[in-house]
C-alpha positions, 0 to 999 in steps of 0.5 A: 735200080739194082738190074741196071746196077748189075746191067752195068757191070754184066758181063764185063772183061776186066783183064782186057786193059790190064794185060796191055798196060801191065802185062808182066806184074804178077800182083795186078793180074791176081786182082784181076782174076779176083775181080773176074771171080766177082764178075762171074758171080754177079753175072751168074746171080743175075738178081740184086747187086749192091750198088757197093759192090760194083762201086768197089770193083770200079776202085780196084780196077783204077789202081790196078791201072794207076802207072808204079812209081818209086814213091807209090811202090814204097808205100804200096798204095796202089797194090793196097788200095787195089786189094781193099777194094777187092776185099770190100766187093767180096764181102758185101757180095757175099753178104747179099748172097741169096745162098748165104746159108749153104756158104756158111761153111767157107765163111767160117772156115775164111774168119777162122783163119784169121781171127781169134775163136774167142772173138765175139765175131767168130762165136757169132758164125757157129751153128747154135747162135748163127741159125737163131738169127734174122736173115738180116742179122744173119747177114750183118754177123757175116759181113762184120766177121769178113771184114774183120778177116780181111783187116787182119790180112791188110794188117798183116799185109802191111806189117810185111811192107813196112818190114821190106821198106826197113831192111831196104833203108838197111841195105842202103844203109850197109851200102853206103859204108861200103862204098865210102869205105872202099873209096877213101882207102882207095884213095889213101892206101894207109889209112886202113891197115890190112896188111899181116905181118908175120915175122919179115913177111907182109902179106896183103889182101891183094898179094902184093907186100905193100898196101894198094888201093885195091886192098879192101874191094878185094877183101870185100868182094871175098865177104860177098862171096861168103855171104853169097852161099848164106843166100843160098841158104835162105832161098832153100829154107824160104816157104813158098808165098802168095804175100804181094809183098816179097822179102828174100831179094833184100834180105839177101841184099843186107847178107851179102852187103854185111858180110863184105863189112865183116870181111874188113873187119876181121882182118883189123882184128887180124892186125891186133895180133889175133890168129897171126900164126895160122893166117900167114899167106894171100890165100890163108887170109883171103879164105879167112875173109871168105869165112868172115862173110858167111859168118853174118849168117849168125845174126842174120838168121834172126833176121830170117826167122822175124821175116818168115813169121811176119810173112806166115801171118800175111798169108792170106784168107781162103776165099769165101767164094 
């Protein structure tokens, strides 16, 4: 029965169906690469391989081949199902390896990256404890430790996805507010007073002496321009990551949209009498809006720091293969 199971997956090229259906999906190709490595070990071993390994690899392959949709992308069901199945196959294959003792340094390093040194499963892998166990007990200890390490990775990746979804929802809220303010003010120029008066001179964002429908749009554009400078700073300080979920584009979206709103709020504050002697021309008004757009960096920097921490916790463990 064991040889039959090995024969079912022997010399199988997992990349063929995926490359033909999803050529531009990075996470799919990463999963396929791991499947290929697992298959190479199965072929090299040429002995008994638990059926659970092939079952898990089949689940991962089917998840990779499923078509994408907005609900699946939002929930991450395809991606997370594929990686959980790959990790399950890896756990069982490693724990059943005939050269388990020789692989222990890599296994200990993998587990140590995700679990606390005080964890009982980490302590059970220490040579002083592990070497005194029977072979069957050693395999159970390795399986439990790898399963816990992979579960920690899964939980961290889920946290990244959850944060990504919250950022997207907040971004959509900001987009809705910007559009609502823009359209309402465009149809009712006097609803939102954005022109500044200094003595007998009136300065509006579009350069005229009277409010126009384009005032709020122009201010919002200046705010976006200022916020785009903060986006460049974000790109420069973001560390490279191999986490399957990305946060940077959505963080950038929030910065740009928040900068747009702050530019309008800032000009309303000017209308209250602040800096009336400084902002006396259209150029000064637009420059002030641009600076206000960049000022969102004060608040969003906290979000950037938190996002970096969440992503770093989700970095994958070193491979045990």
